[in-house]
C-alpha positions, -999 to 999 in steps of 0.1 A, spaced: 283 261 9 280 267 43 291 301 58 305 303 90 316 331 112 340 327 141 339 358 167 364 354 192 391 379 207 419 348 215 437 341 181 448 307 194 411 297 199 403 310 163 429 290 150 420 259 167 382 261 154 399 268 117 420 235 120 387 218 132 367 228 104 398 219 80 395 184 95 358 181 92 355 192 58 383 167 51 360 143 66 330 152 50 339 163 15 301 170 5 305 198 25 323 234 12 327 262 41 336 295 38 347 309 70 352 343 81 368 353 116 365 386 138 382 395 169 355 416 187 315 418 189 315 451 175 335 440 144 309 414 135 280 434 140 293 458 114 302 431 92 263 424 95 252 457 90 269 456 55 247 425 46 271 400 56 253 367 64 261 333 78 247 299 87 265 291 116 280 313 143 307 303 169 309 334 195 330 334 223 310 346 254 340 362 272 350 393 253 357 430 263 332 457 257 302 435 245 300 398 254 288 367 235 254 366 251 250 405 243 259 401 210 238 369 201 207 388 219 212 421 195 214 395 164 182 378 176 168 412 181 176 417 145 158 386 132 190 366 126 176 331 130 210 310 120 226 286 145 247 301 172 272 278 188 288 295 224 326 288 231 333 300 266 356 285 296 330 290 322 298 272 328 280 299 343 262 313 314 244 279 301 211 294 310 219 329 295 228 306 262 196 291 264 179 324 265 188 332 229 181 300 214 219 287 210 223 255 193 251 242 215 279 251 241 312 244 238 337 245 268 372 257 263 396 240 259 374 228 227 377 193 226 380 179 193 354 151 193 330 173 210 336 199 182 328 174 152 298 160 172 285 196 172 292 198 135 273 171 126 246 182 144 247 214 132 251 200 94 223 178 98 199 208 111 207 228 81 203 202 57 167 198 72 161 234 72 178 239 36 194 273 33 178 290 3 184 320 -16 168 339 -43 186 360 -72 168 397 -76 174 422 -105 175 457 -88 184 487 -108 221 486 -96 225 452 -104 216 413 -93 215 405 -55 213 371 -37 187 377 -6 183 344 17 142 333 17 145 337 57 153 373 53 124 382 34 94 393 55 71 398 25 70 410 -11 48 434 -26 39 438 -65 32 476 -75 28 481 -116 50 452 -123 79 461 -97 87 441 -68 92 453 -36 111 427 -11 106 438 28 134 422 45 137 417 86 166 440 87 139 468 77 155 473 42 133 473 11 145 463 -22 129 475 -54 135 453 -83 133 463 -119 100 454 -137 93 420 -142 85 403 -175 61 377 -161 35 376 -140 40 379 -103 30 344 -95 54 331 -119 80 355 -110 75 343 -73 70 307 -82 102 297 -64 91 313 -30 53 301 -32 71 264 -35 84 267 2 61 261 28 71 292 49 53 317 23 20 322 15 -3 345 -12 -30 360 8 -36 385 -20 -29 388 -58 0 419 -48 14 402 -18 34 371 -9 44 366 30 67 347 51 45 333 79 74 331 102 69 369 107 34 370 106 22 383 140 -16 381 140 -39 370 116 -73 385 112 -105 380 92 -96 403 66 -57 409 71 -25 398 85 -5 418 109 30 412 103 60 416 132 69 450 117 33 461 122 28 461 82 -9 453 76 -10 430 45 -49 426 30 -63 391 23 -86 384 -6 -119 373 3 -117 340 -22 -83 333 -2 -95 335 35 -100 296 39 -68 287 21 -48 313 40 -60 302 72 -50 266 67 -17 273 54 -11 294 85 -20 268 107 -6 242 89 27 264 93 24 269 131 17 230 137 52 227 118 68 252 140 55 233 172 66 198 158 101 209 154 107 222 188 
């Protein structure tokens, strides 16, 4: 399922996008959409603070109080890496849209053919990236978390601590199997590496690779086991090479 957020203060424009999405889904029955609509940047930010997550964001640029560019910048500052597609009646913001790594820029009134083409590109990109979720057991119940939101996982006394890009730390129940077995699904993903027996990191959030430790973007220091130094270095360099090739 693709989760989509529309943030636009003009109800008629929101309704049009919803109509286009219904048409796109009718043309591509392999996709299932869940769409939420927001009439202001503040409303969307509040939802994101409450752990709402989306794969695609349609953001109107010209909105009262907080414009779409400022909204996107704040989202990127909070490590939201999902696709952003801007909607606007003016072309003057194209350079700023590029600055927040927007995928596309649609000019209002939105042309149906252009919209469907952008959706083709978005779905193709998401299909290549593969949005993945991990189901974790917390004391208060089960919760799904996106792979991309995990900065690193720490294992202490058979309890896992998931450090998220929002700064939140999720503490699980006692695990029944080994750390490696429990986290096998993460380790099968090219973004993750296990530099130490008690840690798994998302290399996307690694800031510096040192001889005996990894400095994460949040300044956390992750140790590297002596026997893992060469392997971790190779994994990290391979990951960086893959990132460059996708640009």
